[in-house]
C-alpha positions in Angstrom: 3.1 13.4 -7.8 2.2 11.0 -5.1 2.6 7.2 -5.4 -0.1 5.5 -3.3 0.0 1.8 -2.3 -3.4 1.0 -1.0 -4.2 -2.2 0.9 -7.6 -3.7 1.1 -7.3 -6.0 4.1 -10.6 -7.8 3.7 -9.4 -9.2 0.3 -5.7 -9.2 1.2 -5.1 -7.2 -2.0 -3.0 -4.2 -2.9 -3.4 -1.4 -5.5 -1.0 1.2 -6.8 -2.1 4.6 -8.0 -0.6 7.9 -8.7 -2.1 11.3 -7.8 -1.1 14.5 -9.5 -0.5 17.7 -7.6 -3.9 19.0 -8.7 -5.6 15.8 -7.3 -6.2 13.7 -10.4 -5.9 10.0 -9.5 -4.6 7.4 -11.9 -5.2 3.7 -11.2 -2.0 1.8 -12.1 -1.7 -1.7 -10.7 -3.8 -4.2 -8.8 -2.9 -7.6 -7.3 -5.1 -10.7 -7.3 -7.2 -11.3 -4.2 -5.3 -12.9 -1.3 -2.0 -11.8 -2.8 -0.9 -10.8 0.7 -2.2 -14.0 2.3 1.3 -15.5 2.6 1.8 -13.9 6.0 -1.1 -15.9 7.5 -0.3 -18.7 9.9 3.3 -17.6 10.4 5.4 -16.5 13.4 5.7 -12.7 13.8 9.1 -12.3 12.2 8.0 -14.3 9.2 4.8 -12.2 8.9 6.8 -9.0 8.9 9.4 -10.4 6.5 6.8 -11.6 4.0 4.9 -8.3 4.0 8.0 -6.2 3.9 9.3 -8.1 0.9 6.0 -8.0 -0.9 5.6 -4.3 -0.4 9.1 -3.6 -1.6 8.2 -5.4 -4.8 5.0 -3.4 -5.1 6.8 -0.2 -4.6 9.3 -1.1 -7.3 6.6 -2.0 -9.7 4.7 1.3 -9.0 7.8 3.4 -9.4 8.6 1.6 -12.7 5.1 2.5 -14.0 5.3 6.2 -13.3 8.9 6.3 -14.4 7.7 4.9 -17.7 5.4 7.9 -18.0 8.5 10.1 -17.3 7.1 11.0 -13.9 8.7 10.7 -10.5 7.0 10.5 -7.0 7.6 13.3 -4.6 6.1 11.1 -1.8 5.0 7.5 -1.3 2.1 6.7 0.9 1.3 3.2 2.0 -2.3 3.2 3.2 -4.1 0.3 4.6 -7.8 0.3 5.4 -7.3 -1.5 8.7 -4.5 -3.4 10.5 -3.6 -6.8 8.9 -6.2 -9.4 9.9 -5.1 -12.5 11.7 -1.7 -11.0 12.3 0.2 -10.4 15.5 -1.0 -7.0 16.9 2.3 -5.3 16.3 2.8 -6.5 12.7 1.2 -3.5 11.0 3.3 -1.1 12.9 6.5 -3.1 12.4 6.0 -3.4 8.6 5.2 0.3 8.5 8.4 1.2 10.3 10.5 -1.3 8.3 9.4 0.3 5.0 10.0 3.8 6.2 13.5 2.9 7.4 14.2 1.2 4.0 12.9 4.0 1.7 14.7 7.3 2.1 13.8 8.9 -1.2 11.1 9.7 -2.0 9.9 10.0 1.6 7.4 7.3 2.6 4.5 7.6 5.0 2.7 4.5 6.2 -0.8 5.0 7.6 -4.2 3.4 8.3 -7.2 5.1 6.8 -10.3 5.5 8.9 -13.7 7.2 8.5 -15.5 8.9 11.3 -19.3 8.3 11.8 -20.0 11.1 9.2 -17.8 9.3 6.6 -15.0 11.9 6.8 -11.7 10.1 6.1 -8.5 10.6 8.1 -5.1 8.9 8.2 -3.5 7.6 11.3 0.2 7.9 10.4 2.1 4.8 11.7 5.5 5.6 10.5 7.3 8.3 8.4 7.5 12.0 8.7 4.0 13.5 8.5 3.7 15.7 5.4 0.4 17.5 5.8 0.3 18.5 2.1 0.9 14.9 0.9 -1.6 13.5 3.4 -4.3 16.0 2.3 -3.7 15.2 -1.4 -4.0 11.5 -0.7 -7.2 12.0 1.3 -8.7 14.0 -1.5 -8.0 11.2 -3.9 -9.1 8.2 -1.7 -12.9 8.4 -2.3 -12.4 8.2 -6.1 -9.8 5.5 -5.8 -12.0 3.4 -3.4 -14.7 3.5 -6.1 -12.2 2.6 -8.8 -10.9 -0.3 -6.7 -14.2 -2.2 -7.5 -13.5 -2.0 -11.2 -10.7 -4.4 -12.2 -10.7 -3.1 -15.8 -9.2 0.2 -14.7 -6.1 -1.4 -13.2 -3.3 -3.4 -14.8 -3.8 -6.8 -13.1 -0.6 -8.2 -11.7 -0.4 -12.0 -11.7 0.2 -13.8 -8.4 3.8 -13.6 -7.2 6.3 -16.4 -8.0 7.4 -19.2 -5.8 10.1 -17.6 -3.8 11.1 -19.3 -0.6 9.5 -16.7 1.7 6.1 -17.3 0.1 6.0 -21.0 0.4 3.8 -22.5 3.0 5.4 -22.9 6.4 4.8 -26.4 7.7 
């Protein structure tokens, strides 16, 4: 089973889904819009720190959801639809590498999804050991999940994160 953490950069929102070995996708969790906005207007190290901590929490929540179903991820894929907007250019790559370094089991791949002019999806792996079978399985589930991401009722809605210090506005 794959655990996918999908980032919709236009809305600064994340989604967590699982995908079975035969390609069946299950929507699990979704954040509120702008849940990831806490990195905006910060220095580069603070941007990386905010996003790293947020995704660590998302990974924990997603793992808890599938564990509750007595399932375990064989791989985790963190997939963004684009680099983080209004971020320093290297932030997306640094966050990807930080998460891959932090998570050893199950293996984590961080990537950016892109479609060619014909609409064929591919993943640009930013960090992690490329696992062609996991990438192919994720790519097969992405079109369905992209449609499901427009239907909030399919996802358990996660309230905005608390008031931890790293999320407070930097003045």
